[in-house]
N, C-alpha and C positions, 0 to 999 in steps of 0.2 A: 377491313382486312384485305391484304394483298392476295390476289389469286395466285396459287402455287402451280407451277408448270412441271409436268413430268413428260419425259420422252424416253426412247430406248437407245441402246448403244449403237444401233445402225445409223443414227443421225450424224455420227462422227463428231459429236460433241463429247469431249472427255468429261469424266466426273469432276476433275479439277476446274475445268472451264465452267461447267454447269454450276458448281458451288458459288463461284464469283457472281453469277448472273441470276441466282435463285432458281436454277433448273435442276431437278432431280433426274438422274440418268439410270434407268433400269437396264441392267446388263442381260444380254442373251448369253447362251452358253455355246462354246465350241469344244468339240471332242476329237482327240486323236486316239482311235481305238477305245480303250477303257479309261483313258485319262480325260477328265473334263475340266474346263476352265471357264470362269466368268470373263466375258469379253472386256478386255482392258482393265480387269480388276486383278485376276490371278494369272493372267498371261499378258505380256507386253506385245505391242505390234512387232517389235524387233524379233522377239523370240518366236512369235507365230510365223512370220515370213521366213525365218531361218528354217523352221521345221517344214513349212510348206514346200520349200525349194530343195531340201536335202533329204527328206524322208519319203519312204514309199507309202506310208499310211495316209489315205485320203481323209481329210477332216470332215466332220458332220456338225450340224448345229441344231439347237432347239430353243424355243421361245421361253420367256419367264412363265412360271405357273400363275394361275389366278391368285394363289396364296401369297406369292411374292409381290404382286401388285397390291393386294389387300394390306399387306404389311406397310407398304409405302403410303397408301391412302390413310391408314389409321395413324401413322406417325405424323403426317402433314396435317391431319385433322385436328391435331393439338395446337396448330398455329393458324389455321384458316378454316373458313366454312365453304370454300370454293376451290376446286381443283380442275385444271384442264390437262388432259393427256393427249399427246400427239404422237402417233405411232407410224411405223413403216407400213407399206401397202399390205392390206389383208390378203391380197392374192399371192403374196410372196412369203408370208409367215402367219402363224397363228397368234402372234403377239397382240394384235388388236382384239381378238376374241378373248384372250386371257384378261386383258385390261377391262373389257366390258363385263365379263363374268364376275370380276372382283368387286364390282360396285355393290352387290348385295351383301358383301362381307364387311362393309364399313360400319363401325360400331357407333360413331358419333353422328350428329346431324350435320352432314357435310355433303354438298352437291358435287358430283363428279361428272364431267362431260368428257367423252373419248372421241377423238377425231381420227379417222383413217386418212393419212396424208396422201395415200396412193403414190408415194415416192419412196426413195431410199437415199442413204448417204446425205450429202449436203442439199439435195433437192428437198429433203425433209428438214435438215439442220438449219438452213438459213431462215426458214419460216419459224422454227422453234425459237431461234435467237431473236427474231423480230417480235414474236409474241411475248417473250420474256421482258423485252424492253418496254413494250406497251403495258404489261402488267405492273412493272415497277413505276410507271407513270400514272397508275391508278385505274386502268381499264377494268371494267366489270367482267364477269364470266361471259355474259351474253355479248358484250362488246368484243371480247377476245375471240369467241367462236366465229363471229362474223368477220373479224379482222383476219383470222387464220384462213378461212375459206377463200377470202379475197386474195390473200397473198399466195396461196397454193395455185390459183389461176394465173398468177404472174411469174411463177417459177418454172424454169426450163433447165433440164439436166441431160447431158449426153456423156458417153464414156467411150474411150478407145480401149479395146480389148486386144491383147496380143494373141490370145487363144480363147476359143469357146469351150475347151475341154472341161474346165472347172464348173462353168455354168451348166453344161449338159449333165455332168456327173451328179451335180447337186439337185437336178430336176427343176431348175428355175429359168430355163431358157425361153419359155413362153413363145411369143410369135417369131422369135429369131431361129426357130427350129430349122427352117429352110436353108439357113446358112451353113449347117453342119456338113453338107456335102461339098462345100467349096474347096478350092485348091488351098493347100496348107499355107501358102504364102499370103493369102488374103487376110487383111486385118479389118475386123468389123467395128463400126461405130454403132452403138446401141443407145436407146433411150427408154423411158417408161411412159406408157400411155394407158390411161385408165387403170393404173395399178399393175400392168403387165410389161414385161420386157418386149420391146419392139425393135426391129432393125431400122437403121437410118441409111447407111451406105456401107460399101466395102472399098477398102483401099489396099495398096500393095506394099506399104512400108510404115514403120513407126513414125518416121518424119512426116510423111503425108498425113498420117492420122492426127498428129499434134498440130499440124498446120490447119487441118479441118476444124479442130477445136478452137483454135485462135479465130478463124474466120467466122465460126458460129457465134462466138461472143461479140465480135466487133460488128455483127449484123444488127445488133440492137442499138436503138437510138438513145433510150433513156434507161439507165441502170441504177438500181438502188445499192446492190451489193453483188460481188462475184466471189465464187469459191473455186479453188484449184486443189485437187487432191489426187493422191496416187497410192499404189500398193508398194512397188519397189523401184520407182523412178524419181528419186528426189531431185536429181540435177535437172532432168527434163522439166519437171513440174516447176522448179524454181525459175528456169529460163522462160517458161510460158507465162508465169505470174509476172515476171519483170516486163515482158513484152506487153501484157495486158495493162499493167500499171502505167506504162508509157502512153498507151492508147486512151486510158481512162484515168488521168492523174488525180481526179477528185473522187474516185470510187474506192471504197474499201475492198481489198482483195484478201480473202481468208485462205490460208494454206493449211492443209491437214493431211493426215495419213488415213487411208481407208481402214476401218476397224477389222479385227480378225474374223468376225462373223461374216462380214461382206467380202473379205478377202478370200474366204473359202470358195466363193462363187466367181469372184473377179479374177483370181489367179495372179501370178506375178506380172509385172510390166504393164499394168493397166493405169490409165490416167483419166480423170473426169473433170468436167467443168460444170458449174451451175451459175445461172443468171437469175437474179431476182429483179424483175423489171420494176422501174419506178412507176408510180401511179400517173 
């Protein structure tokens, strides 16, 4: 039987994309006041960012419950006896713990392994996509867990933020806390290290930030795949992807929009790049 792959919606893999690749996407929840929405299921990215930029209500988020993961496990256990779950960093969300807790709720004889990616967005997503491809080629669960841990070590993700306001309000600012006192015009570049947000550098404009992202990607010699994603900067993201495509004509470049749950912390006008190094 083919190993089934589960990830969460912060991987920035949509449910539609996942279905084509045999990936089940567990949605987190985003809330505006008393209104709650399943990430990319009952609220679109367009509607979310419209609300984020026009309303005074600051959104909040919550992880899927163990029961929600158990429902997915039991459904997939009808089709397989091995499931691999790859979640966002456990230091940024309780999603990983929910996925682990749900293992005891599996009714059939089905082995479930849960991996803490220690990433978010396409830092997580590119590895999930690679794992799904390996699963379709017949890799076992043990082979996949080794494959994923190796791929996570080859994955590199950095993001340009227009503001740290949303990250700070959401309590996810991590090691970038020291940047909060910076001059308002300073634009931070952040990354994730050992599952936590860390500062990389500070720049004075959006154009300088995007140029930094470009130079970051082109500093790698061997690349398996690249991702470019944004919150509300489609034109800038497209232009960056085009430049990277010219620099790496034989490398697939994925374009995506940051999910509502991650957009809660990234805020508007953020743009990120992910590099999955080749072996």
